[in-house]
mmJSON file of the N, C-alpha and C atoms, coordinates in Angstrom:
{"data_MODEL":{"atom_site":{
"group_PDB":["ATOM","ATOM","ATOM","ATOM","ATOM","ATOM","ATOM","ATOM","ATOM","ATOM","ATOM","ATOM","ATOM","ATOM","ATOM","ATOM","ATOM","ATOM","ATOM","ATOM","ATOM","ATOM","ATOM","ATOM","ATOM","ATOM","ATOM","ATOM","ATOM","ATOM","ATOM","ATOM","ATOM","ATOM","ATOM","ATOM","ATOM","ATOM","ATOM","ATOM","ATOM","ATOM","ATOM","ATOM","ATOM","ATOM","ATOM","ATOM","ATOM","ATOM","ATOM","ATOM","ATOM","ATOM","ATOM","ATOM","ATOM","ATOM","ATOM","ATOM","ATOM","ATOM","ATOM","ATOM","ATOM","ATOM","ATOM","ATOM","ATOM","ATOM","ATOM","ATOM","ATOM","ATOM","ATOM","ATOM","ATOM","ATOM","ATOM","ATOM","ATOM","ATOM","ATOM","ATOM","ATOM","ATOM","ATOM","ATOM","ATOM","ATOM","ATOM","ATOM","ATOM","ATOM","ATOM","ATOM","ATOM","ATOM","ATOM","ATOM","ATOM","ATOM","ATOM","ATOM","ATOM","ATOM","ATOM","ATOM","ATOM","ATOM","ATOM","ATOM","ATOM","ATOM","ATOM","ATOM","ATOM","ATOM","ATOM","ATOM","ATOM","ATOM","ATOM","ATOM","ATOM","ATOM","ATOM","ATOM","ATOM","ATOM","ATOM","ATOM","ATOM","ATOM","ATOM","ATOM","ATOM","ATOM","ATOM","ATOM","ATOM","ATOM","ATOM","ATOM","ATOM","ATOM","ATOM","ATOM","ATOM","ATOM","ATOM","ATOM","ATOM","ATOM","ATOM","ATOM","ATOM","ATOM","ATOM","ATOM","ATOM","ATOM","ATOM","ATOM","ATOM","ATOM","ATOM","ATOM","ATOM","ATOM","ATOM","ATOM","ATOM","ATOM","ATOM","ATOM","ATOM","ATOM","ATOM","ATOM","ATOM","ATOM","ATOM","ATOM","ATOM","ATOM","ATOM","ATOM","ATOM","ATOM","ATOM","ATOM","ATOM","ATOM","ATOM","ATOM","ATOM","ATOM","ATOM","ATOM","ATOM","ATOM","ATOM","ATOM","ATOM","ATOM","ATOM","ATOM","ATOM","ATOM","ATOM","ATOM","ATOM","ATOM","ATOM","ATOM","ATOM","ATOM","ATOM","ATOM","ATOM","ATOM","ATOM","ATOM","ATOM"],
"id":[1,2,3,4,5,6,7,8,9,10,11,12,13,14,15,16,17,18,19,20,21,22,23,24,25,26,27,28,29,30,31,32,33,34,35,36,37,38,39,40,41,42,43,44,45,46,47,48,49,50,51,52,53,54,55,56,57,58,59,60,61,62,63,64,65,66,67,68,69,70,71,72,73,74,75,76,77,78,79,80,81,82,83,84,85,86,87,88,89,90,91,92,93,94,95,96,97,98,99,100,101,102,103,104,105,106,107,108,109,110,111,112,113,114,115,116,117,118,119,120,121,122,123,124,125,126,127,128,129,130,131,132,133,134,135,136,137,138,139,140,141,142,143,144,145,146,147,148,149,150,151,152,153,154,155,156,157,158,159,160,161,162,163,164,165,166,167,168,169,170,171,172,173,174,175,176,177,178,179,180,181,182,183,184,185,186,187,188,189,190,191,192,193,194,195,196,197,198,199,200,201,202,203,204,205,206,207,208,209,210,211,212,213,214,215,216,217,218,219,220,221,222,223,224,225],
"type_symbol":["N","C","C","N","C","C","N","C","C","N","C","C","N","C","C","N","C","C","N","C","C","N","C","C","N","C","C","N","C","C","N","C","C","N","C","C","N","C","C","N","C","C","N","C","C","N","C","C","N","C","C","N","C","C","N","C","C","N","C","C","N","C","C","N","C","C","N","C","C","N","C","C","N","C","C","N","C","C","N","C","C","N","C","C","N","C","C","N","C","C","N","C","C","N","C","C","N","C","C","N","C","C","N","C","C","N","C","C","N","C","C","N","C","C","N","C","C","N","C","C","N","C","C","N","C","C","N","C","C","N","C","C","N","C","C","N","C","C","N","C","C","N","C","C","N","C","C","N","C","C","N","C","C","N","C","C","N","C","C","N","C","C","N","C","C","N","C","C","N","C","C","N","C","C","N","C","C","N","C","C","N","C","C","N","C","C","N","C","C","N","C","C","N","C","C","N","C","C","N","C","C","N","C","C","N","C","C","N","C","C","N","C","C","N","C","C","N","C","C","N","C","C","N","C","C"],
"label_atom_id":["N","CA","C","N","CA","C","N","CA","C","N","CA","C","N","CA","C","N","CA","C","N","CA","C","N","CA","C","N","CA","C","N","CA","C","N","CA","C","N","CA","C","N","CA","C","N","CA","C","N","CA","C","N","CA","C","N","CA","C","N","CA","C","N","CA","C","N","CA","C","N","CA","C","N","CA","C","N","CA","C","N","CA","C","N","CA","C","N","CA","C","N","CA","C","N","CA","C","N","CA","C","N","CA","C","N","CA","C","N","CA","C","N","CA","C","N","CA","C","N","CA","C","N","CA","C","N","CA","C","N","CA","C","N","CA","C","N","CA","C","N","CA","C","N","CA","C","N","CA","C","N","CA","C","N","CA","C","N","CA","C","N","CA","C","N","CA","C","N","CA","C","N","CA","C","N","CA","C","N","CA","C","N","CA","C","N","CA","C","N","CA","C","N","CA","C","N","CA","C","N","CA","C","N","CA","C","N","CA","C","N","CA","C","N","CA","C","N","CA","C","N","CA","C","N","CA","C","N","CA","C","N","CA","C","N","CA","C","N","CA","C","N","CA","C","N","CA","C","N","CA","C","N","CA","C","N","CA","C","N","CA","C"],
"label_alt_id":[null,null,null,null,null,null,null,null,null,null,null,null,null,null,null,null,null,null,null,null,null,null,null,null,null,null,null,null,null,null,null,null,null,null,null,null,null,null,null,null,null,null,null,null,null,null,null,null,null,null,null,null,null,null,null,null,null,null,null,null,null,null,null,null,null,null,null,null,null,null,null,null,null,null,null,null,null,null,null,null,null,null,null,null,null,null,null,null,null,null,null,null,null,null,null,null,null,null,null,null,null,null,null,null,null,null,null,null,null,null,null,null,null,null,null,null,null,null,null,null,null,null,null,null,null,null,null,null,null,null,null,null,null,null,null,null,null,null,null,null,null,null,null,null,null,null,null,null,null,null,null,null,null,null,null,null,null,null,null,null,null,null,null,null,null,null,null,null,null,null,null,null,null,null,null,null,null,null,null,null,null,null,null,null,null,null,null,null,null,null,null,null,null,null,null,null,null,null,null,null,null,null,null,null,null,null,null,null,null,null,null,null,null,null,null,null,null,null,null,null,null,null,null,null,null],
"label_comp_id":["MET","MET","MET","ALA","ALA","ALA","ASN","ASN","ASN","THR","THR","THR","TYR","TYR","TYR","THR","THR","THR","GLN","GLN","GLN","SER","SER","SER","TYR","TYR","TYR","PHE","PHE","PHE","HIS","HIS","HIS","LEU","LEU","LEU","VAL","VAL","VAL","PHE","PHE","PHE","ALA","ALA","ALA","VAL","VAL","VAL","LYS","LYS","LYS","HIS","HIS","HIS","ARG","ARG","ARG","GLU","GLU","GLU","ALA","ALA","ALA","LEU","LEU","LEU","ILE","ILE","ILE","ARG","ARG","ARG","LYS","LYS","LYS","GLN","GLN","GLN","TRP","TRP","TRP","LYS","LYS","LYS","ASP","ASP","ASP","GLU","GLU","GLU","LEU","LEU","LEU","GLU","GLU","GLU","LYS","LYS","LYS","TYR","TYR","TYR","ILE","ILE","ILE","THR","THR","THR","GLY","GLY","GLY","ILE","ILE","ILE","PHE","PHE","PHE","GLN","GLN","GLN","ASN","ASN","ASN","ASN","ASN","ASN","LYS","LYS","LYS","HIS","HIS","HIS","LYS","LYS","LYS","LEU","LEU","LEU","LEU","LEU","LEU","SER","SER","SER","ILE","ILE","ILE","GLY","GLY","GLY","SER","SER","SER","ASN","ASN","ASN","PRO","PRO","PRO","ASP","ASP","ASP","HIS","HIS","HIS","ILE","ILE","ILE","HIS","HIS","HIS","ILE","ILE","ILE","PHE","PHE","PHE","ILE","ILE","ILE","GLY","GLY","GLY","TYR","TYR","TYR","ASN","ASN","ASN","VAL","VAL","VAL","ASN","ASN","ASN","GLN","GLN","GLN","LEU","LEU","LEU","ILE","ILE","ILE","PRO","PRO","PRO","ASP","ASP","ASP","LEU","LEU","LEU","VAL","VAL","VAL","GLU","GLU","GLU","GLU","GLU","GLU","ILE","ILE","ILE"],
"label_asym_id":["A","A","A","A","A","A","A","A","A","A","A","A","A","A","A","A","A","A","A","A","A","A","A","A","A","A","A","A","A","A","A","A","A","A","A","A","A","A","A","A","A","A","A","A","A","A","A","A","A","A","A","A","A","A","A","A","A","A","A","A","A","A","A","A","A","A","A","A","A","A","A","A","A","A","A","A","A","A","A","A","A","A","A","A","A","A","A","A","A","A","A","A","A","A","A","A","A","A","A","A","A","A","A","A","A","A","A","A","A","A","A","A","A","A","A","A","A","A","A","A","A","A","A","A","A","A","A","A","A","A","A","A","A","A","A","A","A","A","A","A","A","A","A","A","A","A","A","A","A","A","A","A","A","A","A","A","A","A","A","A","A","A","A","A","A","A","A","A","A","A","A","A","A","A","A","A","A","A","A","A","A","A","A","A","A","A","A","A","A","A","A","A","A","A","A","A","A","A","A","A","A","A","A","A","A","A","A","A","A","A","A","A","A","A","A","A","A","A","A","A","A","A","A","A","A"],
"label_entity_id":["1","1","1","1","1","1","1","1","1","1","1","1","1","1","1","1","1","1","1","1","1","1","1","1","1","1","1","1","1","1","1","1","1","1","1","1","1","1","1","1","1","1","1","1","1","1","1","1","1","1","1","1","1","1","1","1","1","1","1","1","1","1","1","1","1","1","1","1","1","1","1","1","1","1","1","1","1","1","1","1","1","1","1","1","1","1","1","1","1","1","1","1","1","1","1","1","1","1","1","1","1","1","1","1","1","1","1","1","1","1","1","1","1","1","1","1","1","1","1","1","1","1","1","1","1","1","1","1","1","1","1","1","1","1","1","1","1","1","1","1","1","1","1","1","1","1","1","1","1","1","1","1","1","1","1","1","1","1","1","1","1","1","1","1","1","1","1","1","1","1","1","1","1","1","1","1","1","1","1","1","1","1","1","1","1","1","1","1","1","1","1","1","1","1","1","1","1","1","1","1","1","1","1","1","1","1","1","1","1","1","1","1","1","1","1","1","1","1","1","1","1","1","1","1","1"],
"label_seq_id":[1,1,1,2,2,2,3,3,3,4,4,4,5,5,5,6,6,6,7,7,7,8,8,8,9,9,9,10,10,10,11,11,11,12,12,12,13,13,13,14,14,14,15,15,15,16,16,16,17,17,17,18,18,18,19,19,19,20,20,20,21,21,21,22,22,22,23,23,23,24,24,24,25,25,25,26,26,26,27,27,27,28,28,28,29,29,29,30,30,30,31,31,31,32,32,32,33,33,33,34,34,34,35,35,35,36,36,36,37,37,37,38,38,38,39,39,39,40,40,40,41,41,41,42,42,42,43,43,43,44,44,44,45,45,45,46,46,46,47,47,47,48,48,48,49,49,49,50,50,50,51,51,51,52,52,52,53,53,53,54,54,54,55,55,55,56,56,56,57,57,57,58,58,58,59,59,59,60,60,60,61,61,61,62,62,62,63,63,63,64,64,64,65,65,65,66,66,66,67,67,67,68,68,68,69,69,69,70,70,70,71,71,71,72,72,72,73,73,73,74,74,74,75,75,75],
"pdbx_PDB_ins_code":[null,null,null,null,null,null,null,null,null,null,null,null,null,null,null,null,null,null,null,null,null,null,null,null,null,null,null,null,null,null,null,null,null,null,null,null,null,null,null,null,null,null,null,null,null,null,null,null,null,null,null,null,null,null,null,null,null,null,null,null,null,null,null,null,null,null,null,null,null,null,null,null,null,null,null,null,null,null,null,null,null,null,null,null,null,null,null,null,null,null,null,null,null,null,null,null,null,null,null,null,null,null,null,null,null,null,null,null,null,null,null,null,null,null,null,null,null,null,null,null,null,null,null,null,null,null,null,null,null,null,null,null,null,null,null,null,null,null,null,null,null,null,null,null,null,null,null,null,null,null,null,null,null,null,null,null,null,null,null,null,null,null,null,null,null,null,null,null,null,null,null,null,null,null,null,null,null,null,null,null,null,null,null,null,null,null,null,null,null,null,null,null,null,null,null,null,null,null,null,null,null,null,null,null,null,null,null,null,null,null,null,null,null,null,null,null,null,null,null,null,null,null,null,null,null],
"Cartn_x":[7.612,7.518,7.435,8.181,8.225,6.927,6.575,5.395,4.094,3.922,2.678,1.88,0.628,-0.216,-1.493,-1.993,-3.209,-4.158,-5.43,-6.482,-7.581,-7.884,-8.946,-9.871,-11.148,-12.155,-13.041,-13.365,-14.191,-15.321,-16.459,-17.61,-17.748,-17.483,-17.571,-18.85,-19.513,-20.708,-20.519,-20.606,-20.544,-21.932,-22.464,-23.802,-23.692,-24.567,-24.651,-25.276,-24.811,-25.329,-26.858,-27.484,-28.947,-29.621,-28.839,-29.339,-30.126,-29.684,-30.31,-29.85,-30.692,-30.383,-29.517,-28.223,-27.319,-26.428,-26.366,-25.536,-26.373,-26.109,-26.884,-26.461,-27.405,-27.108,-26.101,-26.085,-25.201,-23.73,-23.371,-21.972,-21.685,-22.637,-22.456,-21.282,-21.204,-20.114,-18.759,-18.701,-17.437,-16.983,-17.925,-17.609,-17.06,-17.685,-17.225,-15.829,-15.552,-14.225,-13.179,-13.515,-12.592,-12.244,-13.259,-13.038,-12.248,-12.531,-11.776,-10.3,-9.983,-8.594,-7.885,-8.583,-7.986,-7.603,-8.482,-8.175,-7.017,-6.995,-5.921,-4.581,-4.556,-3.315,-2.755,-3.615,-3.18,-3.06,-3.11,-2.901,-3.934,-5.167,-6.278,-6.958,-7.688,-8.392,-9.878,-10.357,-11.767,-12.551,-13.425,-14.201,-15.578,-16.151,-17.467,-17.694,-18.369,-18.763,-20.138,-20.993,-22.336,-22.865,-23.401,-23.913,-25.429,-25.975,-27.396,-27.476,-28.63,-28.708,-28.258,-28.367,-28.018,-26.877,-26.265,-25.136,-24.378,-23.166,-22.314,-21.846,-21.929,-21.396,-20.091,-19.075,-17.781,-17.318,-16.938,-16.415,-14.99,-14.028,-12.616,-11.865,-10.801,-9.756,-8.733,-8.546,-7.795,-6.305,-5.505,-4.053,-3.684,-3.149,-2.909,-1.791,-1.141,-0.07,-0.573,-1.885,-2.472,-3.533,-3.552,-4.553,-5.93,-6.951,-8.31,-8.721,-8.438,-8.817,-8.153,-6.914,-6.229,-6.885,-7.282,-7.958,-9.295,-10.079,-11.402,-11.257,-10.248,-10.021,-9.695,-8.893,-8.528,-9.731,-10.617,-11.825,-12.691],
"Cartn_y":[-73.623,-75.016,-75.087,-75.965,-76.105,-76.707,-76.296,-76.824,-76.663,-75.514,-75.207,-74.237,-74.557,-73.744,-73.371,-72.205,-71.714,-71.192,-71.542,-70.968,-70.48,-69.209,-68.618,-67.83,-68.004,-67.294,-66.529,-65.3,-64.469,-63.833,-63.735,-63.018,-61.763,-60.608,-59.334,-58.623,-58.003,-57.217,-55.84,-54.816,-53.433,-52.844,-52.324,-51.731,-50.219,-49.519,-48.07,-47.718,-46.627,-46.209,-46.109,-46.698,-46.742,-47.449,-48.211,-48.978,-48.109,-46.871,-45.979,-46.359,-46.161,-46.502,-45.401,-45.399,-44.341,-44.739,-46.015,-46.458,-46.332,-45.306,-45.0,-45.86,-46.157,-46.948,-46.257,-44.915,-44.165,-44.423,-44.641,-44.84,-46.176,-47.094,-48.426,-49.159,-49.145,-49.831,-49.226,-47.906,-47.223,-47.589,-47.682,-48.075,-49.499,-50.405,-51.791,-51.89,-51.109,-51.109,-50.583,-49.555,-48.984,-50.014,-50.686,-51.704,-52.878,-53.26,-54.328,-53.979,-52.733,-52.288,-52.414,-52.122,-52.259,-53.713,-54.64,-56.054,-56.505,-56.106,-56.508,-55.934,-54.69,-54.075,-54.737,-55.363,-56.044,-57.549,-58.005,-59.403,-60.366,-59.881,-60.759,-61.142,-62.222,-62.667,-62.367,-61.379,-61.028,-62.066,-62.782,-63.826,-63.324,-62.41,-61.881,-60.574,-59.646,-58.394,-58.019,-57.576,-57.184,-56.086,-55.047,-53.895,-53.868,-53.462,-53.159,-51.706,-51.097,-49.684,-49.414,-50.413,-50.166,-51.029,-51.888,-52.685,-53.309,-53.803,-54.435,-55.781,-56.821,-58.139,-58.335,-58.859,-59.121,-60.502,-61.341,-62.669,-62.733,-63.02,-62.965,-64.223,-64.502,-65.415,-64.558,-64.771,-63.879,-64.17,-63.121,-63.191,-63.009,-64.04,-64.023,-63.081,-62.416,-61.486,-60.104,-59.89,-58.621,-58.914,-58.123,-58.302,-57.863,-58.576,-58.257,-56.845,-56.411,-55.028,-53.982,-54.222,-53.281,-53.263,-54.412,-54.502,-53.772,-54.029,-53.402,-51.886,-51.448,-50.001,-49.354,-50.033,-49.486,-49.393,-50.373,-50.35,-49.199],
"Cartn_z":[18.341,17.973,16.449,15.866,14.412,13.873,12.67,11.968,12.747,13.347,14.043,13.185,12.934,12.083,12.829,12.514,13.151,12.087,12.219,11.382,12.306,12.185,12.996,12.086,12.312,11.54,12.513,12.145,13.011,12.222,12.881,12.337,13.193,12.58,13.281,12.85,13.79,13.488,14.108,13.266,13.722,13.581,14.686,14.663,14.815,14.138,14.233,15.579,16.178,17.48,17.441,18.425,18.565,17.391,16.621,15.468,14.474,14.337,13.365,11.957,10.978,9.581,8.966,9.302,8.863,7.694,7.362,6.241,4.968,4.21,3.009,1.824,0.962,-0.243,-1.144,-1.144,-2.024,-1.713,-0.46,-0.117,0.562,0.496,1.068,0.416,-0.916,-1.623,-1.287,-1.194,-0.862,0.552,1.492,2.869,2.906,2.166,2.127,1.507,0.462,-0.145,0.829,1.588,2.565,3.643,4.167,5.197,4.626,3.382,2.718,2.654,2.329,2.268,3.603,4.688,6.025,6.279,5.941,6.148,5.283,4.035,3.133,3.574,4.026,4.48,5.73,6.514,7.734,7.542,6.291,5.909,6.487,6.64,6.985,5.675,5.693,4.486,4.655,3.916,3.972,3.171,3.824,3.166,2.74,3.524,3.188,3.944,3.271,3.92,3.391,4.282,3.874,4.769,4.131,4.871,4.846,5.95,6.085,6.538,6.479,6.888,8.321,9.208,10.606,11.148,10.314,10.779,9.611,9.913,8.902,9.434,8.611,8.932,8.169,8.864,8.246,8.699,7.745,8.056,7.523,8.403,8.009,8.418,7.662,8.074,8.786,10.064,10.94,10.917,10.753,10.856,12.33,12.945,14.391,14.812,13.872,14.215,14.611,14.59,15.021,16.072,17.117,18.153,17.652,18.063,17.633,18.041,19.28,19.627,18.735,18.337,17.445,16.066,15.573,14.274,14.322,15.35,15.48,15.622,16.357,16.517,15.172,14.356,13.055,12.115,12.197,11.351,11.789],
"occupancy":[1.0,1.0,1.0,1.0,1.0,1.0,1.0,1.0,1.0,1.0,1.0,1.0,1.0,1.0,1.0,1.0,1.0,1.0,1.0,1.0,1.0,1.0,1.0,1.0,1.0,1.0,1.0,1.0,1.0,1.0,1.0,1.0,1.0,1.0,1.0,1.0,1.0,1.0,1.0,1.0,1.0,1.0,1.0,1.0,1.0,1.0,1.0,1.0,1.0,1.0,1.0,1.0,1.0,1.0,1.0,1.0,1.0,1.0,1.0,1.0,1.0,1.0,1.0,1.0,1.0,1.0,1.0,1.0,1.0,1.0,1.0,1.0,1.0,1.0,1.0,1.0,1.0,1.0,1.0,1.0,1.0,1.0,1.0,1.0,1.0,1.0,1.0,1.0,1.0,1.0,1.0,1.0,1.0,1.0,1.0,1.0,1.0,1.0,1.0,1.0,1.0,1.0,1.0,1.0,1.0,1.0,1.0,1.0,1.0,1.0,1.0,1.0,1.0,1.0,1.0,1.0,1.0,1.0,1.0,1.0,1.0,1.0,1.0,1.0,1.0,1.0,1.0,1.0,1.0,1.0,1.0,1.0,1.0,1.0,1.0,1.0,1.0,1.0,1.0,1.0,1.0,1.0,1.0,1.0,1.0,1.0,1.0,1.0,1.0,1.0,1.0,1.0,1.0,1.0,1.0,1.0,1.0,1.0,1.0,1.0,1.0,1.0,1.0,1.0,1.0,1.0,1.0,1.0,1.0,1.0,1.0,1.0,1.0,1.0,1.0,1.0,1.0,1.0,1.0,1.0,1.0,1.0,1.0,1.0,1.0,1.0,1.0,1.0,1.0,1.0,1.0,1.0,1.0,1.0,1.0,1.0,1.0,1.0,1.0,1.0,1.0,1.0,1.0,1.0,1.0,1.0,1.0,1.0,1.0,1.0,1.0,1.0,1.0,1.0,1.0,1.0,1.0,1.0,1.0,1.0,1.0,1.0,1.0,1.0,1.0],
"B_iso_or_equiv":[0.0,0.0,0.0,0.0,0.0,0.0,0.0,0.0,0.0,0.0,0.0,0.0,0.0,0.0,0.0,0.0,0.0,0.0,0.0,0.0,0.0,0.0,0.0,0.0,0.0,0.0,0.0,0.0,0.0,0.0,0.0,0.0,0.0,0.0,0.0,0.0,0.0,0.0,0.0,0.0,0.0,0.0,0.0,0.0,0.0,0.0,0.0,0.0,0.0,0.0,0.0,0.0,0.0,0.0,0.0,0.0,0.0,0.0,0.0,0.0,0.0,0.0,0.0,0.0,0.0,0.0,0.0,0.0,0.0,0.0,0.0,0.0,0.0,0.0,0.0,0.0,0.0,0.0,0.0,0.0,0.0,0.0,0.0,0.0,0.0,0.0,0.0,0.0,0.0,0.0,0.0,0.0,0.0,0.0,0.0,0.0,0.0,0.0,0.0,0.0,0.0,0.0,0.0,0.0,0.0,0.0,0.0,0.0,0.0,0.0,0.0,0.0,0.0,0.0,0.0,0.0,0.0,0.0,0.0,0.0,0.0,0.0,0.0,0.0,0.0,0.0,0.0,0.0,0.0,0.0,0.0,0.0,0.0,0.0,0.0,0.0,0.0,0.0,0.0,0.0,0.0,0.0,0.0,0.0,0.0,0.0,0.0,0.0,0.0,0.0,0.0,0.0,0.0,0.0,0.0,0.0,0.0,0.0,0.0,0.0,0.0,0.0,0.0,0.0,0.0,0.0,0.0,0.0,0.0,0.0,0.0,0.0,0.0,0.0,0.0,0.0,0.0,0.0,0.0,0.0,0.0,0.0,0.0,0.0,0.0,0.0,0.0,0.0,0.0,0.0,0.0,0.0,0.0,0.0,0.0,0.0,0.0,0.0,0.0,0.0,0.0,0.0,0.0,0.0,0.0,0.0,0.0,0.0,0.0,0.0,0.0,0.0,0.0,0.0,0.0,0.0,0.0,0.0,0.0,0.0,0.0,0.0,0.0,0.0,0.0],
"pdbx_formal_charge":[null,null,null,null,null,null,null,null,null,null,null,null,null,null,null,null,null,null,null,null,null,null,null,null,null,null,null,null,null,null,null,null,null,null,null,null,null,null,null,null,null,null,null,null,null,null,null,null,null,null,null,null,null,null,null,null,null,null,null,null,null,null,null,null,null,null,null,null,null,null,null,null,null,null,null,null,null,null,null,null,null,null,null,null,null,null,null,null,null,null,null,null,null,null,null,null,null,null,null,null,null,null,null,null,null,null,null,null,null,null,null,null,null,null,null,null,null,null,null,null,null,null,null,null,null,null,null,null,null,null,null,null,null,null,null,null,null,null,null,null,null,null,null,null,null,null,null,null,null,null,null,null,null,null,null,null,null,null,null,null,null,null,null,null,null,null,null,null,null,null,null,null,null,null,null,null,null,null,null,null,null,null,null,null,null,null,null,null,null,null,null,null,null,null,null,null,null,null,null,null,null,null,null,null,null,null,null,null,null,null,null,null,null,null,null,null,null,null,null,null,null,null,null,null,null],
"auth_seq_id":[1,1,1,2,2,2,3,3,3,4,4,4,5,5,5,6,6,6,7,7,7,8,8,8,9,9,9,10,10,10,11,11,11,12,12,12,13,13,13,14,14,14,15,15,15,16,16,16,17,17,17,18,18,18,19,19,19,20,20,20,21,21,21,22,22,22,23,23,23,24,24,24,25,25,25,26,26,26,27,27,27,28,28,28,29,29,29,30,30,30,31,31,31,32,32,32,33,33,33,34,34,34,35,35,35,36,36,36,37,37,37,38,38,38,39,39,39,40,40,40,41,41,41,42,42,42,43,43,43,44,44,44,45,45,45,46,46,46,47,47,47,48,48,48,49,49,49,50,50,50,51,51,51,52,52,52,53,53,53,54,54,54,55,55,55,56,56,56,57,57,57,58,58,58,59,59,59,60,60,60,61,61,61,62,62,62,63,63,63,64,64,64,65,65,65,66,66,66,67,67,67,68,68,68,69,69,69,70,70,70,71,71,71,72,72,72,73,73,73,74,74,74,75,75,75],
"auth_comp_id":["MET","MET","MET","ALA","ALA","ALA","ASN","ASN","ASN","THR","THR","THR","TYR","TYR","TYR","THR","THR","THR","GLN","GLN","GLN","SER","SER","SER","TYR","TYR","TYR","PHE","PHE","PHE","HIS","HIS","HIS","LEU","LEU","LEU","VAL","VAL","VAL","PHE","PHE","PHE","ALA","ALA","ALA","VAL","VAL","VAL","LYS","LYS","LYS","HIS","HIS","HIS","ARG","ARG","ARG","GLU","GLU","GLU","ALA","ALA","ALA","LEU","LEU","LEU","ILE","ILE","ILE","ARG","ARG","ARG","LYS","LYS","LYS","GLN","GLN","GLN","TRP","TRP","TRP","LYS","LYS","LYS","ASP","ASP","ASP","GLU","GLU","GLU","LEU","LEU","LEU","GLU","GLU","GLU","LYS","LYS","LYS","TYR","TYR","TYR","ILE","ILE","ILE","THR","THR","THR","GLY","GLY","GLY","ILE","ILE","ILE","PHE","PHE","PHE","GLN","GLN","GLN","ASN","ASN","ASN","ASN","ASN","ASN","LYS","LYS","LYS","HIS","HIS","HIS","LYS","LYS","LYS","LEU","LEU","LEU","LEU","LEU","LEU","SER","SER","SER","ILE","ILE","ILE","GLY","GLY","GLY","SER","SER","SER","ASN","ASN","ASN","PRO","PRO","PRO","ASP","ASP","ASP","HIS","HIS","HIS","ILE","ILE","ILE","HIS","HIS","HIS","ILE","ILE","ILE","PHE","PHE","PHE","ILE","ILE","ILE","GLY","GLY","GLY","TYR","TYR","TYR","ASN","ASN","ASN","VAL","VAL","VAL","ASN","ASN","ASN","GLN","GLN","GLN","LEU","LEU","LEU","ILE","ILE","ILE","PRO","PRO","PRO","ASP","ASP","ASP","LEU","LEU","LEU","VAL","VAL","VAL","GLU","GLU","GLU","GLU","GLU","GLU","ILE","ILE","ILE"],
"auth_asym_id":["A","A","A","A","A","A","A","A","A","A","A","A","A","A","A","A","A","A","A","A","A","A","A","A","A","A","A","A","A","A","A","A","A","A","A","A","A","A","A","A","A","A","A","A","A","A","A","A","A","A","A","A","A","A","A","A","A","A","A","A","A","A","A","A","A","A","A","A","A","A","A","A","A","A","A","A","A","A","A","A","A","A","A","A","A","A","A","A","A","A","A","A","A","A","A","A","A","A","A","A","A","A","A","A","A","A","A","A","A","A","A","A","A","A","A","A","A","A","A","A","A","A","A","A","A","A","A","A","A","A","A","A","A","A","A","A","A","A","A","A","A","A","A","A","A","A","A","A","A","A","A","A","A","A","A","A","A","A","A","A","A","A","A","A","A","A","A","A","A","A","A","A","A","A","A","A","A","A","A","A","A","A","A","A","A","A","A","A","A","A","A","A","A","A","A","A","A","A","A","A","A","A","A","A","A","A","A","A","A","A","A","A","A","A","A","A","A","A","A","A","A","A","A","A","A"],
"auth_atom_id":["N","CA","C","N","CA","C","N","CA","C","N","CA","C","N","CA","C","N","CA","C","N","CA","C","N","CA","C","N","CA","C","N","CA","C","N","CA","C","N","CA","C","N","CA","C","N","CA","C","N","CA","C","N","CA","C","N","CA","C","N","CA","C","N","CA","C","N","CA","C","N","CA","C","N","CA","C","N","CA","C","N","CA","C","N","CA","C","N","CA","C","N","CA","C","N","CA","C","N","CA","C","N","CA","C","N","CA","C","N","CA","C","N","CA","C","N","CA","C","N","CA","C","N","CA","C","N","CA","C","N","CA","C","N","CA","C","N","CA","C","N","CA","C","N","CA","C","N","CA","C","N","CA","C","N","CA","C","N","CA","C","N","CA","C","N","CA","C","N","CA","C","N","CA","C","N","CA","C","N","CA","C","N","CA","C","N","CA","C","N","CA","C","N","CA","C","N","CA","C","N","CA","C","N","CA","C","N","CA","C","N","CA","C","N","CA","C","N","CA","C","N","CA","C","N","CA","C","N","CA","C","N","CA","C","N","CA","C","N","CA","C","N","CA","C","N","CA","C","N","CA","C","N","CA","C","N","CA","C","N","CA","C"],
"pdbx_PDB_model_num":[1,1,1,1,1,1,1,1,1,1,1,1,1,1,1,1,1,1,1,1,1,1,1,1,1,1,1,1,1,1,1,1,1,1,1,1,1,1,1,1,1,1,1,1,1,1,1,1,1,1,1,1,1,1,1,1,1,1,1,1,1,1,1,1,1,1,1,1,1,1,1,1,1,1,1,1,1,1,1,1,1,1,1,1,1,1,1,1,1,1,1,1,1,1,1,1,1,1,1,1,1,1,1,1,1,1,1,1,1,1,1,1,1,1,1,1,1,1,1,1,1,1,1,1,1,1,1,1,1,1,1,1,1,1,1,1,1,1,1,1,1,1,1,1,1,1,1,1,1,1,1,1,1,1,1,1,1,1,1,1,1,1,1,1,1,1,1,1,1,1,1,1,1,1,1,1,1,1,1,1,1,1,1,1,1,1,1,1,1,1,1,1,1,1,1,1,1,1,1,1,1,1,1,1,1,1,1,1,1,1,1,1,1,1,1,1,1,1,1,1,1,1,1,1,1]
}}}
């Protein structure tokens, strides 16, 4: 259908197994940059990312041309 537009936003949360504090401050920034690159390469719009020692919050503008399970698997 012509002139059809879609906007989807998702809040993804990845938790460390057993919620152990495994995300160290020393490499937290590097992990966030790596995940940011995955979103950019798949043409999603990363709006916010934040790491805690036991989980990561990600808020994205979703590109509907990729399935969510495929995106999550790649991350």
